[in-house]
C-alpha positions in Angstrom: 48.5 82.8 -42.3 49.7 79.8 -40.6 47.7 76.5 -41.6 48.9 75.0 -38.7 47.2 76.5 -36.4 43.3 75.9 -35.6 40.9 78.2 -37.8 38.5 80.5 -36.6 34.9 79.9 -36.7 33.6 80.2 -40.7 32.7 84.3 -41.6 29.9 85.5 -44.2 31.2 85.3 -47.6 28.4 87.3 -49.5 30.6 90.9 -49.7 33.3 89.3 -50.7 31.4 87.3 -53.6 29.8 90.1 -54.4 32.6 92.0 -54.8 34.2 89.1 -57.0 31.2 89.0 -59.3 31.5 92.7 -59.9 34.9 92.7 -60.8 34.7 89.3 -62.9 31.4 91.1 -65.0 33.3 94.3 -65.4 36.7 92.7 -66.8 34.4 90.0 -69.0 33.0 93.2 -70.6 36.5 95.1 -70.6 38.2 92.5 -72.8 34.9 92.1 -75.2 35.6 95.7 -75.7 39.2 94.7 -76.5 37.8 92.0 -78.8 35.5 94.6 -80.5 38.6 96.6 -81.3 40.5 93.8 -82.6 37.6 93.5 -85.2 37.4 97.0 -86.2 41.1 97.2 -87.0 40.8 94.1 -88.9 37.6 95.1 -90.8 39.5 99.1 -91.6 42.6 97.2 -92.7 46.1 98.1 -92.5 46.9 101.8 -93.5 48.5 102.5 -96.8 51.8 103.4 -94.4 51.9 99.9 -92.9 51.8 99.0 -89.7 52.9 100.9 -86.8 56.2 99.3 -86.1 58.2 99.6 -89.1 61.5 98.2 -87.8 64.4 99.6 -87.2 63.1 101.5 -84.0 60.6 103.6 -86.5 56.9 103.9 -85.2 54.4 105.8 -87.4 52.0 108.1 -86.3 48.8 106.2 -85.2 45.5 106.0 -86.4 42.3 107.2 -84.0 41.5 103.5 -84.0 44.6 102.1 -83.5 45.5 105.1 -80.8 41.6 104.2 -79.4 42.8 100.4 -79.1 45.8 101.1 -77.1 43.5 102.9 -74.4 40.6 100.0 -74.5 43.8 97.5 -74.0 45.3 99.2 -70.9 41.9 99.8 -69.6 41.5 96.0 -70.0 45.0 95.5 -68.5 43.7 97.4 -64.9 40.5 95.8 -64.9 42.3 91.9 -64.9 44.6 93.2 -62.2 41.7 94.4 -59.9 39.1 91.0 -61.3 42.9 89.3 -59.6 42.6 91.3 -56.3 39.0 90.8 -55.6 38.7 87.3 -56.7 41.8 86.3 -54.5 40.4 88.2 -51.8 37.1 86.2 -52.3 39.0 82.7 -52.7 40.9 83.5 -48.9 37.7 83.8 -47.4 36.0 80.7 -48.6 39.5 79.1 -48.4 39.3 79.9 -44.7 36.0 78.5 -44.0 36.6 75.4 -45.5 39.4 75.2 -43.2 37.1 75.8 -40.4 34.5 73.5 -41.7 36.6 70.5 -42.2 39.0 71.1 -39.3 41.6 70.2 -41.2 44.7 72.3 -42.6 44.4 73.0 -46.6 46.5 70.4 -49.0 47.8 73.9 -50.1 50.1 76.2 -47.8 48.7 80.1 -47.8 51.4 81.4 -50.5 49.9 78.9 -52.8 46.5 81.1 -53.3 48.9 83.6 -54.9 51.9 81.0 -56.2 49.7 79.0 -57.7 48.4 81.1 -60.7 52.2 82.1 -61.5 54.5 79.6 -60.9 55.0 77.8 -64.4 53.4 74.0 -64.4 52.0 74.4 -61.3 49.7 77.1 -62.4 48.3 74.4 -64.4 46.5 72.3 -61.6 47.1 74.1 -58.0 44.6 77.0 -58.5 41.7 73.9 -59.4 42.9 72.2 -56.8 42.2 74.7 -54.3 39.1 75.4 -55.3 38.3 71.4 -55.9 39.0 71.4 -52.3 37.2 74.1 -50.8 33.9 73.2 -52.5 34.7 69.3 -50.6 35.0 70.9 -47.7 32.1 73.1 -47.8 29.6 70.8 -49.8 30.7 67.4 -48.6 29.8 64.2 -50.3 27.9 66.9 -53.3 29.2 66.4 -56.8 32.1 69.3 -57.9 29.8 71.4 -60.0 30.5 71.4 -63.8 31.0 74.6 -63.8 34.5 74.8 -62.1 36.0 72.3 -64.8 34.3 74.8 -67.6 35.8 77.8 -65.9 39.3 76.1 -65.3 39.5 74.9 -69.5 38.8 78.2 -70.3 41.3 79.8 -68.0 44.1 77.7 -69.8 42.6 78.4 -73.2 43.1 82.4 -72.4 46.4 81.6 -70.7 47.5 79.6 -73.0 47.0 80.4 -76.5 49.9 82.8 -76.8 47.6 85.9 -77.8 45.5 86.3 -74.6 46.0 87.2 -70.8 49.6 85.8 -71.0 51.1 87.6 -74.2 54.2 89.5 -73.6 54.1 91.6 -77.0 53.4 95.4 -76.6 50.2 96.8 -78.1 51.2 97.3 -81.4 52.1 93.9 -81.9 48.6 93.4 -80.7 47.6 95.9 -83.5 49.8 94.2 -86.3 47.8 90.9 -85.6 44.4 92.1 -85.6 45.1 93.4 -89.5 47.5 90.1 -90.4 44.8 87.4 -88.9 42.7 88.5 -86.3 41.1 85.0 -85.5 43.4 83.5 -82.8 42.9 86.9 -81.2 39.5 86.8 -81.3 39.6 83.1 -80.2 41.8 83.9 -77.4 39.4 86.3 -75.6 36.4 84.3 -76.3 38.2 82.6 -73.7 38.9 84.5 -71.5 35.1 86.2 -72.0 34.3 82.2 -71.3 36.3 82.0 -68.1 34.9 85.3 -66.8 32.0 84.3 -67.0 32.1 80.9 -65.9 34.2 82.1 -63.0 30.6 83.9 -62.1 29.0 80.9 -61.4 31.8 79.3 -59.4 32.1 82.1 -57.0 28.0 81.8 -56.8 28.2 78.2 -56.5 31.0 78.1 -53.6 29.3 80.7 -51.8 25.6 79.1 -51.7 27.2 76.0 -50.3 29.3 78.0 -48.0 26.3 80.3 -46.8 24.2 77.7 -46.6 26.2 75.9 -43.9 26.8 78.5 -42.0 22.6 79.1 -42.2 22.5 75.7 -40.6 25.0 76.5 -37.8 27.4 73.9 -38.9 30.6 74.4 -36.6 33.6 73.2 -37.8 35.5 69.7 -36.2 37.6 70.1 -33.9 36.3 73.8 -32.5 36.7 72.2 -29.2 40.2 73.0 -29.2 39.5 76.5 -29.4 40.0 79.2 -31.8 43.2 80.5 -33.6 45.6 82.6 -31.5 45.1 86.4 -33.5 
């Protein structure tokens, strides 16, 4: 999308919001299952045969509990991807509406809606900045909902913990960590689950603000200039 073109009229966001909320719920449940399985591994204790990865390229046969964790971990990864797609779809819609309300191009160009989550250093503030700008345009003069900061703080905790969303080790490495010291894993899982729950309230708050403006028939500033070219 060219951010310098005049915006279209605001569009309803309830459908995109429902998809995002459903995906966040699913992701939160999946990560709760990951945490439960890690706790089960810790409570069961390391098998007498040692860790799954025994060094030197040797791997022992996994136990049923360890095999189960591989499945749960893969499902959690899949739901995280699904959640990202649904959340970004909603974010793009409310961003476009915010631009229509204000009549001004967004502070962050379109590619940052995607790149802002993965570009090092920028990913510490850009996504939150996009959400803040959307709220300001959607509910001018209203204070930023506190849940936005809770959501972002929990997201950063899960991302930067070294054990959560951005952990690059293998599933067998995670199993080893569960046997040896499960507490950091559970803390990271709790942050991810908390971010998903807070994300639901963020989606609901911004969606409600935009739906109220659309329902009140508020037209975007600068509408006289005409809609964007398709």
